[in-house]
N, C-alpha and C positions, 0 to 999 in steps of 0.2 A: 871664584869662589873654588870651584873644585880642585885648585892647585893646593888647598889645603889638603887634601887625602893624601899629598905626598911629603909635607911638611914635618922633619921631625920632633919639631916640638909640639905640633899639633896631633901629630902620631903616639908620642909618649905620652899625652895629656888623655886622650883618648882611652890609650890603656888602662891609667887609672881609674877610670869611671867605666871600664870594661864596654867598650863603646867599639863598633866595627868604624875604621876614619873615613870609610864612601860615605856611610850611612849618617855619620854625623857630619859631615862636609855637606850634604846635602839638606840636613836640618839648619844647618847654621845660613845656607842658603835663602832657604825656606822663612825663614825666620823663628824657629821655634828653639833656637839653643843659642849662644853666642861665646865668641873666643877672645876670651880679656886677653891681648897682647898688643901694646901699640907700635908702629915701626921702633921706637924709640929702645920699646921692651925686648926686642930681637934677639940681641948681641950681648944682651948682660947676662953672663953665665950661670950668676946664682938666681935669675930668675924664673920662677914659677905660674907659667899661664894657667887659666882657670877657663873651664867650660862650664855655662850655668844654662839649667833650662831642662827640656825635653829628657826623661831617662837619666841624669846626672843626680848625686848626691845632692842635697840640699847646703847651702853655703853660708857663712855668717861674715858679714862687713863690719868691721870696726869704723865709729865713726870719731873723727878728730878733728883738732882746727882749734885755732885761737878765737879769741870772744872780741866784741868790738873795742874793748879796752886794751886786748893783751897786744903786746909787741916784742916778746920774747921766743922767736922761732926755737932757739936752742933749747929752751924747757919741754918745748913738745918733741921735737927730735932724740932728745935721750930719755923723755918717758915711751917712746918705742920700744925699747927693750922689754920694760915691762908689760905692754900691751901684746908687742909680737909672740912674747913667750905664751899666751892664753890660746894661741893657734886662730887668729883670725884669717878665712880665704883671701881678704881683700881688704882694703882701706879707704875709706870715703874721707877727704880733707874739705871740711866744713867750714873755714875761715871766713868770718866776717868782714873783716879790714883787708887793706890794703897790701898787706905781708904774705897773702894768699901765694903769689905765682913765685915769691923766693922761698916759699916754707914747703913749696910742693918738691921745688930742686931738691931741697936739702932732704926731704923724706923720701924721693926716689933713687938716693943715694944708701939709705939706710934701710930698706926695704926689700924681699926679693918675691913680694906679692904684688898683685895688681892694684894700683891708686888709682881713684877717682877724685874729681874734684867738682864741685858747683862752683862756675862760671856766672851764675844769676848775680852772685853777691859782686864777683868785679866789675859787672857791667853796669849795675843801678845802682851803687851804692852812694851816688850823690845823683839824686832824682833831677835838679835842677838843669842839669846839661844834657841837650839833646843832643842825641848820638846821630851822625851822619851813617849810610852806609860802608864806607869806608874805614871810618873809626871806630864802628860796631865788630867789623869782620876783624879789625887788625888786634884790637883788644882781645876778641875770643881766642885768634890763631895764637896770640902771647901765652893765653893761660893754660894752652895744651904743650907747651913750647919743652917743657920740663921731664916730660915724658909719661905726661897722664895717659891710662889704659883705658877709661870711660869718664864720659863727661854729663853731668845733670845739668839739663836746662828744664826752666819753667815754662814750658810750651803750651799747657795746657789750659789758659786763660787769655780770653780776648775781651774786648768792651762789652759785649753784650753779656756773657758771663761772668764781669765783674759787676755791671746792674744788677743782675739776675742775684749774686749774692748779697747785694746789698741790701734787697729786699725779700730774701728769703725768709721762712721759719727758722732758719739754723739757730740753735745757740751761738755758735760759731761759725761766721761767714768763711773762715779758713785759718790753720794754724801753720801755715808754710811761709817762712819769711819771705821766700822768692817769690812767694804767688802773693805778698802784700807790698812787697817792693814795686813790682811790676803793675799792679792794681794803682800805684801810687803815680807811677812813669806815665802810663795811659793817662789818667786824669789831669796831670798838670801840664802835657803835651797835645792831650787831645790827639791821641795816634792809636793805631793799631800795635799789638805785642810785636815789638823788634825780633823776639825768637820766632815767629810767625813769618813775619814780613821779610826777612832776610834768612828764611830756612835754606832756601837754596845754597845760598853761599856758607851756612853753617856744615852742610853736607860734604860740598866739596871739599872743606879745610877735614873733615873729620875722616872722609875717605884717604885723603894723603897720607892721614897721619895713621892712618889706621887704627882709628879709635873707636869704641862701641858707644852709641849716642844712647844715653841713658834719659827717656822724657819724663821728669818727676810730675808729681802730682801737685794741685794747689787746692784741690777741693777734697782732701783725704778728710773724713769726720775728727771733729776734735773731741767729739761727744759720742758714747755710743747711742744716744738719741737721736743724733745725726746721720748714722748709717743707712747706705742704700737708698737716699733720694734722689732728687730728679737731679738736682745741679751736679752730683757726681758723675752722673748717667751722660749727661751732657760733654763732659771734661773727657769722658773715655772716649766719645763718639769722635771728637776733636783729635785725640791721641791717636786710634785706628786708622783716621787719614792722614796724618805726618809721619804715622809709621811705615806705611804702604810707599809712601813717599820716597822715604829713606830707603827702604829695602830695594824699591825700583833704582835708585842712584847708587847701590850696591853699598851702601852702611848699614851695619849690623845694629839692631835695637834692643834696648832693655827697657822694661815700663815699670813706673814706680806705684806702687796703692800702700794702701794700710790702714793706718790711724786708729781711733774707737772706734769697736764693732762687737759687739754681743756675742761671746762664745756661740750661741745657736745660729746665729747668722753668717758664722761665717761659709759652712758649707754650702751655703745660699750663695753667698755675694762671690766671693773670691774664684770660683770655676765661671761666674757667669762673666766678669771683669775680662779674665782670662781669655774666654770665646770670642768675648766683642773686640777684645784687643789681638785676634787671628793668632792665637796662642804662643805669643811672645812671652818671654821669659818674665817672671816677674820677682821684682825685689821688694819685699815691706819692711815698712817702719811700722812694727808692731805683728799683727794685729793687738789692741789693746783693750782687752775684753772687761776691764772695769776702770770705772774712772776715778776712784778714791782710794786708789793703790797708793797715796802717796808716802815714799820711802821705799815703797817696794814693788817700784816700778820695773824693774827688772826681772820678778817674778812673774809680773802681769804680763810682760811681753813672752816670756818662755813658754805659759801656759798661750797665747796665738801663735804662737811658731808651732809647737806642738800640734794646733789643730790645723792652721793655715798649710803648714806643709804635707798635710795629708790632700790636699782638694787644689794645688796647683802655685801654691808659692814655693820659689826656688832659691833665692838669696833673700836673708834677713839682715834688718840692721841691729848693732847693739845697743840697744836702749838701757840707760843705767835708772840704778833706784831712784836719782833727785834728776830724772827727765823733767820734773814740770816746773824745777825751781832754780836750780843751780846748773853752773859747769860742771862737768864730770871732771875729777882726776883721773889721771893714769889707772891706778888701781881701780877705781870704779869703773871704768871700761872694759879692763880684762876681767872683772868679776862677772859681765853681763856677759861677755862673748861666751864666758864658760858655761854658764846656764843656757844659752842659745845651743853651745854645744851638746848640752847634757838633750835639750831636744833634739837636735840633729841624729844624734847617736838613735835616740828612740824611732824616730823616722825611719833609721836604715834597718830597723828590724822591723818593722811596719813593711818595707819593702820587700824584705825577704833577702837583704845584701847577705851574702855567703861570708864573706869574711869577717864582718860583726855578728851575725850569728857564732861564728867560732870562737870569735875573742869573748862574748859571752859567757860563752861554753866553759872556754879555759880559763877564765876567772872564776867561774864556781866551782869548777874541779880543784883548784886551788884553796877555794877559801874550806871546802871540805876537808881537805889535808891540813887546814893551818898552817900553811906555806905562806908566808907573808910577802916574802922574795918573790916569788912569782908573781902574789897576786898584784903587787906593786908593778910589774911588767905589764900586766895586761891592764892596769885601771886607766881612766881614760886620761889622766893626768898621772905621770907615773912618779914625778917630784913631789905634788902634793902627798900623794899616797905613801909614799916613803918617809915622807917626815912626819906624819901622822902616827905611822906604825913605831918611828923611832921613838917620839915622844911619849905614848903610852907602852915602853917597853918590851914590843911583841918580838918573838921569835920563833924559830921556824917550828913548828910542834906545839907550841904554845896556845891555850885558848886566849879568846878574847877578855876583856877587863869586864863586859857587860854579863857575860856566864858562868866564867872559872871553870873551877869544877865540874859544874853541869853543864858543861857543853855539850850540845847533841851529837857534835861532830866526832866527839868521845863515848858519849853512852852510847849512841845508835850503834850499830853494823849493820853492814853489805856482804854479802857474798863477794862482789867482785868489785875491785874499785880500781877508777881510770887513774893513770899518772899525769901527777901535772905539768904540762909542757912549758917550759920557760921560755918568754915571748922572744928572748934573744935568738933563739933555733929558729932556721928556717920551717915552716910550714905552712896549715891554714890558718894559724889564730894570726898571724903577720897581719898586718893591713896593708893594702897596696897604694898606701896615699901618704901626703905627708901630715904626720900626725901633730900633736901639740907637743911643744917643748916639756922635755922629763928635767930639767933643771930642778936644783932645790927651790924651793918658793914658788916655784912658777904659777 
């Protein structure tokens, strides 16, 4: 693992995060940090590897994929331009039909960020077919062949936990599609979870492909009333043991959590889960802090991100406004990414990240001067800001249309004023990270 410390891509990624490469390599080895870059991605010139975990900026992963009845891969590929313009750090394919393998190959060509895939859907969509070890591992390897950088498997369920969920006092036994498929498979064939039974083979494949293993959770709460129950804790214990086996085998591990969780319980539960999982990087679907935000769940998610990002969450999913009732469109996903990006930017200020502090100061100085061009350059999404300023006819020195001649930037005086610094000039206001697209309409 320590060869990472001399790897040029790893060193460059550490520089983005302001991390010492030797220290970061030790954290990768201990499992508190993961480096998302598969063997297939090593030689892609436009590829941007990603560090997720201890002392890194929080990240957002775009959720994409084809629904059970969808077969048009080209639609997804073409829509990626809209999604990528919103600036996701990674993309997770959640396709729930046989087109997934081919779609991932298409996506790999269109993207420059790490690609994840949920292979549970590839493996267990047909519950009647009992898979032998060889069939299972062959399918698993096929799912990675397109160049996947991290792979989600629903390993946190066994027959005992499945039975426990059936008898639990939960409102929803599970909200995980993968968990439901596995529970059905085990019930039909009276067997253990193949993802656990053949875990050694999975690790061998992940190690050869240099793929990060993403241990997906089955028992994340589907209602705020279900948060923090015994069933979830038992799953955490199972995943913690599997994580130890993976690290011993030289495979990096992400752990998944989230679900519905009241705001006041996030500081209690997320750090406790992280500690139980040995400090593993956590990527979260949510937390969703209320249950009844129908049509507003992108906002609900952003609130959860802001809370969980302060106490252990490392990467967050793009939960859209129609999360609980409809397949999202590309613009839906792009909007949700932007909302998470707002929360992540706020978290950068919380952790005292100097480049972000400088950028916030720079836009404030430009706002004081009514300099709309410079404000655009420092905006989180410059293209969106520029479009808005043009729409409202704002020019340098002119007040906004809210205040007009009553603008406090004109009526209030200050003895000494800072000079606005354009974002394109070298200096501390520039972020040393890949920023979201500045294209108009992004």
